[in-house]
C-alpha positions as CSV (number, residue, x, y, z in Angstrom):
1,M,-13.1,-20.1,7.2
2,T,-9.6,-19.3,5.5
3,S,-7.4,-17.5,7.9
4,A,-6.2,-14.2,5.7
5,A,-3.6,-11.9,6.0
6,I,-3.1,-8.7,3.8
7,L,0.4,-7.3,2.3
8,W,0.5,-4.1,3.8
9,T,2.1,-0.9,2.7
10,G,-0.1,1.6,3.9
11,G,-1.0,2.8,0.4
12,K,-4.0,3.0,-1.5
13,D,-4.2,-0.3,-3.1
14,C,-3.5,-2.3,-0.2
15,V,-6.3,-0.6,1.7
16,L,-8.9,-1.0,-1.5
17,A,-7.5,-4.7,-1.5
18,L,-8.2,-4.9,2.1
19,H,-11.9,-3.2,1.5
20,Q,-12.6,-5.4,-1.3
21,A,-12.0,-8.4,1.0
22,L,-13.6,-7.5,4.0
23,K,-16.8,-6.8,1.6
24,E,-16.4,-10.6,0.5
25,N,-16.3,-11.2,4.2
26,I,-13.0,-12.8,4.3
27,P,-11.7,-12.8,7.8
28,V,-8.3,-10.9,7.5
29,H,-6.6,-11.3,11.0
30,Y,-2.9,-9.6,9.8
31,L,-1.5,-6.9,8.0
32,I,1.9,-8.1,7.1
33,T,4.8,-6.0,5.8
34,F,7.9,-7.8,4.5
35,A,11.0,-5.4,5.5
36,P,14.4,-6.6,4.3
37,S,16.8,-7.1,7.1
38,K,19.3,-4.7,5.6
39,N,19.0,-1.1,4.7
40,A,15.0,-1.2,5.0
41,D,13.9,2.4,4.1
42,F,10.3,3.2,3.9
43,L,10.1,6.8,3.4
44,A,7.0,7.0,1.5
45,H,5.6,4.2,4.2
46,P,7.2,4.7,7.3
47,L,6.8,1.5,9.6
48,P,5.6,3.8,12.6
49,I,2.6,5.0,10.5
50,L,1.6,1.8,9.5
51,K,1.2,0.8,13.0
52,L,-0.8,3.4,13.8
53,Q,-2.9,2.5,10.7
54,S,-3.0,-1.0,12.2
55,E,-4.4,0.5,15.6
56,A,-6.8,2.8,13.6
57,L,-8.0,-0.1,11.4
58,G,-8.2,-2.6,14.6
59,I,-6.1,-5.3,12.8
60,P,-2.9,-6.4,14.2
61,H,0.4,-5.4,12.3
62,K,3.5,-7.8,11.8
63,I,6.7,-6.7,10.2
64,V,8.2,-9.8,8.8
65,E,12.2,-9.6,8.2
66,I,13.5,-10.8,4.7
67,N,17.0,-12.0,4.5
68,E,19.0,-12.6,1.6
69,P,19.0,-14.2,-0.9
70,F,15.3,-12.9,-1.6
71,K,13.9,-15.7,-3.6
72,E,14.6,-17.9,-0.7
73,G,14.0,-15.2,2.2
74,Y,10.6,-14.8,0.5
75,E,9.6,-18.1,0.4
76,D,10.9,-19.3,4.1
77,A,8.9,-16.0,5.5
78,I,5.9,-17.0,3.8
79,Q,6.2,-20.7,4.9
80,N,6.6,-19.0,7.9
81,L,3.4,-17.2,8.2
82,K,1.7,-20.4,7.4
83,N,3.4,-22.5,10.3
84,D,3.6,-20.1,12.7
85,L,0.3,-18.0,12.4
86,G,-2.0,-20.3,10.5
87,I,-2.1,-18.1,7.5
88,E,-3.8,-20.0,4.7
89,L,-4.5,-16.9,2.3
90,L,-2.4,-14.0,1.2
91,I,-3.9,-10.9,-0.1
92,S,-2.4,-8.5,-2.5
93,G,-2.9,-5.1,-3.7
94,D,-1.1,-5.6,-6.7
95,I,-2.8,-4.3,-9.7
96,D,-0.7,-5.4,-12.7
97,E,2.3,-7.0,-14.3
98,V,5.2,-4.3,-13.5
99,N,7.6,-4.2,-16.7
100,N,6.2,-7.5,-18.0
101,F,7.4,-9.3,-14.9
102,P,4.6,-11.5,-13.0
103,S,3.9,-11.0,-9.6
104,W,7.1,-11.9,-7.2
105,I,4.5,-12.8,-4.1
106,K,2.2,-15.1,-6.4
107,E,5.6,-16.7,-7.4
108,R,7.0,-17.0,-4.0
109,S,3.6,-18.4,-2.5
110,E,3.0,-20.6,-5.3
111,A,6.2,-22.3,-4.3
112,V,5.5,-22.9,-0.6
113,G,1.6,-23.9,-1.2
114,M,0.1,-20.5,-0.2
115,E,-2.8,-19.2,-1.7
116,V,-3.0,-15.6,-3.0
117,Y,-5.9,-13.3,-3.9
118,T,-5.3,-10.2,-5.7
119,P,-8.8,-8.5,-5.8
120,L,-7.6,-5.3,-8.0
121,W,-6.0,-7.4,-10.5
122,Q,-6.1,-5.6,-14.1
123,I,-9.0,-3.6,-13.0
124,D,-9.4,-0.5,-15.4
125,R,-7.1,2.0,-13.8
126,M,-9.4,4.8,-13.8
127,E,-12.4,2.9,-12.4
128,L,-9.7,1.9,-9.5
129,I,-8.3,5.3,-8.8
130,N,-12.0,6.6,-8.6
131,R,-12.8,4.3,-6.1
132,I,-10.7,6.6,-3.5
133,P,-13.0,9.6,-3.6
134,N,-16.1,7.7,-4.5
135,E,-15.8,5.4,-1.2
136,D,-14.9,8.4,1.0
137,F,-11.2,7.2,1.5
138,R,-8.5,10.1,2.6
139,V,-5.4,9.4,0.6
140,I,-2.5,11.6,0.4
141,F,0.7,11.6,-1.9
142,S,3.5,10.7,0.4
143,L,6.4,10.6,-2.3
144,V,6.4,12.0,-5.7
145,R,9.0,11.5,-8.4
146,K,10.6,14.2,-10.8
147,P,10.4,15.0,-13.7
148,W,6.6,14.1,-13.5
149,F,5.6,16.2,-10.4
150,T,6.8,19.1,-8.1
151,S,6.9,19.4,-4.2
152,S,3.5,20.9,-4.6
153,W,1.8,17.5,-4.7
154,V,3.4,16.0,-1.6
155,G,0.6,16.1,1.0
156,D,-2.0,16.5,-1.2
157,R,-5.1,14.5,-1.0
158,I,-6.2,12.5,-4.0
159,N,-9.6,14.0,-5.1
160,P,-11.6,14.4,-8.5
161,S,-9.6,17.4,-9.1
162,K,-6.5,15.4,-8.8
163,I,-7.4,12.6,-10.7
164,D,-7.9,15.3,-13.4
165,Q,-4.9,16.2,-13.6
166,L,-3.2,12.5,-13.1
167,S,-5.3,11.9,-16.1
168,M,-3.8,14.9,-18.2
169,F,-0.5,13.7,-16.8
170,R,-1.3,10.4,-18.2
171,E,-1.9,12.2,-21.9
172,L,1.0,14.8,-21.6
173,K,3.7,12.7,-20.1
174,G,2.9,9.2,-20.4
175,I,2.7,8.1,-16.6
176,D,0.6,5.6,-15.2
177,I,-2.8,7.2,-13.7
178,C,-2.5,4.6,-10.7
179,G,1.5,5.3,-10.4
180,E,2.4,1.5,-11.0
181,Q,5.6,2.6,-12.4
182,G,7.1,4.1,-9.3
183,E,5.9,7.8,-10.2
184,Y,4.0,8.3,-6.9
185,H,3.3,6.8,-3.8
186,T,0.4,7.1,-1.5
187,L,-0.5,7.2,2.6
188,V,-4.2,6.3,3.2
189,L,-5.3,8.4,6.5
190,D,-8.9,7.4,6.6
191,G,-11.5,5.5,5.0
192,P,-14.9,3.7,5.7
193,I,-13.1,0.8,7.3
194,F,-11.1,2.4,9.6
195,N,-12.4,3.0,13.2
196,K,-10.0,6.2,13.9
197,T,-8.6,8.7,11.5
198,M,-5.3,9.6,11.3
199,V,-4.4,13.5,11.9
200,I,-1.1,14.8,10.5
201,Q,0.0,17.4,13.1
202,E,3.1,18.1,12.1
203,S,5.1,17.8,8.7
204,H,7.5,19.2,6.0
205,I,8.7,18.3,2.5
206,E,11.9,16.7,1.8
207,A,13.9,16.1,-1.1
208,K,16.1,13.6,-2.5
209,S,17.7,13.2,-6.0
210,D,14.8,12.2,-8.1
211,F,11.9,12.5,-5.8
212,Y,10.3,14.5,-3.1
213,Y,8.7,12.8,-0.1
214,L,6.5,13.6,3.1
215,Q,8.7,13.6,6.5
216,I,5.8,13.0,9.1
217,D,6.8,14.8,12.6
218,E,3.4,14.4,14.9
219,I,0.5,12.6,13.8
220,T,-2.1,11.3,16.2
221,L,-5.6,9.4,16.0
222,R,-8.8,10.8,16.6
223,D,-12.0,9.2,17.3
224,K,-14.8,8.9,14.4
C-alpha cells in the first residue's frame, strides 16, 4: 500500500483531512510540519503542542526545515521525504485556492514527482465546518484577527452556536466561514481519531498588532 504523510499544522483542516484519509484506509505514517529555517513563528500552532498531538494520535511527527529560496527549498524537502522516509503520497488539508493562487504544495510536489491528495478540496464551506461538531472533534480558536473578531473568541470551542455566529459574520463582514483568508486559526484538542485527549491547564490571551492569540502555559494528555 502507498506510504503516506500528512502536512500538519494542528488545526481543523489537517485533522479533518487525516480523518478522511483514515476512513479511506490510507496508511498515514507521519505528520509533517514544514518550518522555515529562519524566523519561524508558530503562535497559532506552537510546535510543542503539535508534538503532543502526535502523541495523542499515535502517529510520529517530523519537523522539516525549509531553506531559502523557498521554491527550491520546498522541492528539496519533499524529495527528501521520498528518499529518506519512503513517502509516496502527501495529504494536504487545503480546501481551496487562496487569492486565486493554485496550491503551493501541489506545484512543488509535481516538480519532484510526489503525489498529493486533498480530500477537502472545494467541499462546501458550511458542510466542512459542520463536520467538526457532527463528528465530535473538539476544536478551539487559537488566533483571531481584528477587526472581524474580539479577544473573547480566543480559546472558545467551535460548536453549532459559534458556527451560527460565523455564518452571520460571513453575511455582515464578508469573512470566509472556514477562515481560509486568515481570519482565524484553530487548534484541535480531541476527536474520534485521538487515542488521548489534550487538556489545557493554564493559558492566557496575548495581543499583537492585528490579532489575538492563545498562549498555552500548561497542557497535558489524559486517557480517554
